[in-house]
C-alpha positions in Angstrom: 0.1 0.4 0.1 1.4 3.4 -1.0 1.2 6.3 1.2 2.5 9.8 1.0 4.7 11.5 3.4 8.1 13.8 4.6 10.8 12.7 6.7 11.4 13.9 10.3 13.7 14.1 13.2 11.8 12.7 16.3 14.5 13.6 18.8 15.6 16.9 17.9 16.7 19.3 20.7 17.6 23.2 20.8 20.8 24.3 22.9 20.8 26.7 25.4 23.2 27.8 28.1 21.8 27.5 31.5 24.0 30.2 32.5 24.7 33.8 31.2 28.4 34.9 29.8 30.4 35.7 27.1 31.4 33.0 24.4 35.4 32.1 24.2 34.9 28.8 22.3 32.8 27.3 19.3 33.2 23.7 17.8 34.1 24.3 14.3 31.7 21.7 13.2 29.1 23.3 15.4 27.5 24.8 11.8 24.5 24.2 9.6 24.9 21.2 8.3 27.4 19.6 10.7 27.8 16.4 13.0 28.2 16.4 16.0 29.7 13.3 18.5 27.6 12.7 22.2 30.1 14.3 24.7 31.9 16.8 22.6 32.0 20.4 23.6 29.9 22.5 21.5 30.3 25.8 23.1 32.6 27.0 26.3 31.6 30.0 28.3 34.3 33.0 30.2 34.3 30.8 33.4 35.7 33.9 35.2 33.2 34.7 37.1 31.7 31.3 38.5 35.3 30.0 39.8 35.2 32.9 41.9 31.8 32.1 43.1 32.6 28.9 43.4 35.8 29.9 45.2 33.5 32.3 47.5 31.2 29.5 48.4 34.1 27.1 49.3 35.4 29.6 51.6 32.3 30.4 53.4 31.5 26.7 53.9 35.3 26.3 55.7 34.2 29.1 57.6 31.1 28.1 58.8 32.9 24.4 59.3 35.5 26.1 61.6 32.8 28.4 63.7 31.0 25.1 64.5 34.8 23.4 65.6 35.1 26.1 67.9 31.9 25.8 69.6 31.9 22.4 69.8 35.4 23.3 71.6 33.5 25.5 73.7 30.9 23.5 74.7 33.2 21.1 75.8 35.3 23.0 77.7 32.2 24.5 79.4 30.3 20.9 80.5 33.9 20.1 82.2 33.4 23.3 84.0 30.0 22.7 84.7 30.6 19.2 86.5 33.9 21.0 88.4 31.3 23.8 89.2 28.3 21.1 90.8 31.3 19.6 92.8 32.2 22.8 94.0 28.6 23.6 94.5 28.3 20.2 96.5 31.2 21.0 98.7 29.6 24.7 99.5 26.2 22.6 100.7 28.0 20.6 103.0 30.0 22.8 104.4 26.6 24.7 105.0 25.0 22.1 106.7 27.8 21.8 109.0 28.1 25.3 110.1 24.4 25.5 110.6 24.7 22.6 112.6 27.2 24.0 115.1 25.5 27.2 115.0 22.3 25.7 116.4 25.0 24.6 119.5 26.3 28.1 119.5 29.8 26.6 118.5 29.8 28.7 115.5 29.1 32.6 114.9 26.2 34.1 112.6 29.1 35.5 110.9 30.3 32.1 109.7 26.6 31.0 109.0 26.0 33.7 106.9 29.7 33.1 104.8 28.8 30.0 104.0 25.0 30.9 103.0 26.8 33.1 100.3 29.8 30.9 99.5 26.4 28.0 98.5 24.4 31.2 96.8 27.6 31.9 94.6 28.4 28.5 93.8 25.1 27.7 92.8 24.5 30.6 90.5 27.9 29.5 88.8 26.2 26.5 88.0 22.9 28.1 86.5 25.1 30.5 84.8 27.3 27.4 83.1 24.4 25.8 82.1 22.8 29.1 80.3 26.5 29.3 78.6 26.3 25.9 77.3 22.7 26.1 76.4 23.5 29.0 74.6 26.6 27.7 72.7 24.3 24.6 71.6 21.9 27.1 70.2 25.1 28.4 68.0 26.3 25.0 67.5 22.7 24.3 65.9 22.8 27.9 63.5 26.4 27.0 62.4 25.2 23.2 61.4 22.2 25.0 59.5 25.1 27.6 57.7 26.9 24.1 56.6 24.3 22.8 54.7 22.9 26.0 53.3 26.9 26.6 52.1 27.1 22.9 51.1 24.2 23.5 48.9 25.8 26.8 47.8 29.0 25.1 46.8 27.1 22.4 44.8 25.1 25.4 43.0 28.4 27.4 42.2 29.9 24.0 41.1 27.0 23.3 38.7 27.0 26.5 37.6 30.7 26.7 36.2 30.0 23.1 34.5 27.3 24.9 32.6 29.4 27.3 31.0 30.4 24.2 28.9 27.6 23.3 26.4 28.3 19.2 25.2 26.4 17.0 22.7 23.8 15.6 24.2 24.0 12.7 21.3 25.5 11.6 18.2 23.5 14.7 16.1 23.2 16.4 12.9 23.0 20.3 13.4 20.1 21.8 12.0 20.9 25.2 12.6 23.7 27.1 14.6 23.6 30.6 15.8 26.7 30.9 18.4 29.9 33.2 17.8 32.8 33.3 19.6 32.6 36.9 21.7 29.1 36.7 21.6 27.0 37.4 25.2 24.3 34.6 25.5 21.6 34.2 28.3 19.9 31.0 29.1 17.0 32.6 26.7 19.0 32.8 23.8 18.9 29.0 21.4 22.5 28.5 20.1 21.7 25.4 17.6 19.4 23.0 16.4 20.2 19.4 16.8 19.0 16.0 15.3 19.6 12.6 16.4 21.3 11.6 13.2 20.6 7.7 14.4 16.6 8.5 14.3 14.9 9.3 11.3 11.5 8.6 10.7 8.6 9.0 7.7 5.6 10.9 9.1 2.8 10.2 6.6 -1.0 10.2 6.5 -3.7 7.1 5.7 -7.6 7.8 5.5 -10.1 6.1 8.1 -11.0 3.3 5.4 -7.2 2.7 4.7 -7.0 2.5 8.1 -9.8 0.3 8.7 -9.2 -2.0 5.9 -5.4 -2.8 7.2 -6.7 -3.6 10.5 -9.4 -5.7 9.4 -6.5 -7.7 7.3 -6.1 -8.9 10.8 -2.3 -8.7 12.1 -0.4 -6.7 14.2 -0.1 -3.1 12.4 3.2 -2.2 14.7 6.3 -3.6 13.7 5.2 -4.0 10.2 7.9 -3.5 7.2 7.5 -0.6 5.1 10.0 0.8 2.2 10.7 4.4 2.2 11.4 5.8 -1.5 13.1 9.4 -1.9 13.6 10.5 -5.3 15.3 13.8 -6.5 16.2 14.3 -9.8 18.0 11.3 -10.9 18.5 10.1 -7.3 16.5 7.6 -5.7 17.1 6.2 -2.3 14.9 3.3 -0.9 15.8 2.8 2.8 13.8 0.0 5.3 11.8 0.5 7.8 9.0 -0.6 10.2 5.6 0.8 11.3 7.0 2.2 14.6 3.5 4.1 16.2 -0.1 5.8 15.0 -1.2 8.8 16.0 -4.5 8.6 19.0 -6.7 11.0 17.4 -7.8 11.8 13.7 -6.2 14.6 12.1 -9.4 17.4 12.7 -8.6 19.2 9.5 -8.2 16.2 6.9 -9.3 13.8 8.9 -6.4 11.5 8.1 -5.1 8.9 10.3 -1.0 10.0 11.0 1.4 7.0 10.8 5.2 7.1 11.6 8.0 4.7 10.5 11.3 4.1 11.9 13.8 4.5 9.1 16.7 2.2 9.8 19.9 1.5 6.8 23.2 2.6 6.9 24.2 5.9 8.6 25.6 7.2 4.8 22.1 6.9 3.6 20.9 8.6 6.6 22.9 11.3 6.0 21.8 11.5 1.9 18.2 11.9 3.1 17.2 15.6 3.6 15.1 15.7 6.6 11.4 17.5 5.8 11.7 16.0 2.1 8.5 14.2 0.7 8.8 10.2 0.3 6.6 7.6 -1.0 6.1 5.0 1.9 5.6 1.6 1.2 3.3 -0.3 3.5 3.5 -4.2 3.5 -0.4 -5.2 4.5 -0.8 -8.0 6.7 -0.5 -11.7 4.4 -4.4 -12.5 3.8 -4.9 -16.0 2.5 -7.8 -17.3 0.8 -9.2 -14.4 -0.6 -10.5 -13.0 -4.0 -9.3 -9.6 -5.7 -11.9 -7.9 -7.7 -12.6 -4.2 -9.4 -14.4 -1.8 -6.6 -17.3 -1.4 -8.8 -18.3 -5.6 -8.4 -19.2 -4.7 -4.8 -22.9 -3.2 -4.3 -24.8 -1.5 -1.5 -25.0 -4.2 1.7 -21.7 -5.8 0.8 -23.2 -7.9 -1.9 -22.1 -8.9 -5.1 -24.1 -10.3 -8.4 -23.0 -14.0 -8.7 -23.7 -14.8 -13.2 -25.0 -18.2 -13.0 -27.1 -19.8 -15.6 -27.4 -16.1 -17.3 -29.6 -14.8 -14.7 -28.1 -12.5 -11.4 -27.9 -14.1 -8.3 -27.0 -11.8 -5.1 -24.1 -13.1 -2.8 -22.9 -11.6 0.8 -19.7 -11.5 1.2 -17.3 -10.2 3.6 -14.7 -7.6 2.2 -11.5 -7.0 4.1 -10.0 -4.0 2.5 -9.3 -1.9 -0.8 -5.9 -1.9 -2.3 -5.8 0.5 -5.1 -8.8 0.4 -7.3 -9.7 -3.2 -6.0 -11.6 -4.5 -3.0 -10.4 -8.0 -0.9 -12.9 -10.5 -0.6 -12.8 -13.0 2.0 -15.4 -15.4 2.3 -18.8 -16.0 0.4 -17.1 -16.8 -3.1 -16.4 -20.1 -4.3 -13.7 -21.4 -6.7 -14.8 -21.0 -10.2 -17.8 -18.7 -9.7 -18.5 -16.0 -12.1 -18.8 -12.3 -10.6 -20.3 -9.4 -12.6 -17.8 -6.1 -12.4 -19.4 -4.2 -15.3 -21.5 -1.0 -13.4 -24.4 -2.4 -15.1 -27.3 0.2 -13.9 -30.3 -1.0 -12.1 -28.7 -4.6 -11.2 -31.1 -6.7 -9.5 -31.5 -10.2 -8.3 -33.3 -12.7 -11.3 -32.1 -10.3 -14.3 -30.9 -12.1 -17.2 -27.3 -10.8 -18.8 -25.3 -12.0 -21.3 -21.3 -12.2 -20.7 -19.1 -10.9 -23.3 -15.4 -11.9 -23.9 -12.8 -9.2 -23.7 
């Protein structure tokens, strides 16, 4: 079955720099019609500012880590001091209890008792102050820890921005267009090139709903059906093998046609010679149908009937039509070998009409 379509590149991408800057290098193969390989550097920007930003972010990270280490050491020192203050408080409490006992028996003066009370109060206050200092230090440590996490992300972002000053080819590609020039200042909105995967070409073609229905009626799976894509230009003719890859899920509202896509195979040199967007013939091998009859389309009448000629009389016969191929209809079932079928466009044909066959 012959259809008409165009060559398309289903996998194409417009290249842009993720960051802004001035171009300092352009790959000499990045021009319209050129070819580039996956991972090849295509464009490089001046990265001085991005390297400086990365250095600043790394320095800020180290500063936050140093403050965190300093605070951890301060917490350890305060905790050791708190242990000592608690021991001093315990001794002061014991001394206060002893002086009170002596003062009750008259063996210690009131001045000695006041001094013991003051000492216990000072030692208790010292413990409270150490606890407060430790709590404040831990709060600062939490701040520095959060600052470290934030700076780590800033370092990652700075490294990512630095890496984005180099643009690489995402796949082996043909350059459909290129606008990058050395010295040009670009932003993320500036498209520098349009690439198409040189290993993936497709033929997009349309078929009517009737043709699509006929293919389904023939049975089998349409996906993967072999096709032959023929490109003709002047005295040049290229035939490329392919497979039916997919069928669009919606009928085109404007044309009422079903759109299909055929993947194209073949050697790289043939693919390179095939211009994207060119018009092609698509020869689709329909599923094989066995025990069928091919008749001119005029042989099929309303109601899915044909007229059998027997003893010079028209006799209607219900048949099952599988589909059409060119100007012929494919009939499956309802006919026997050797039967004569009327194929002439006879007006007002009806059952029982007497006819005479004419040899041509």
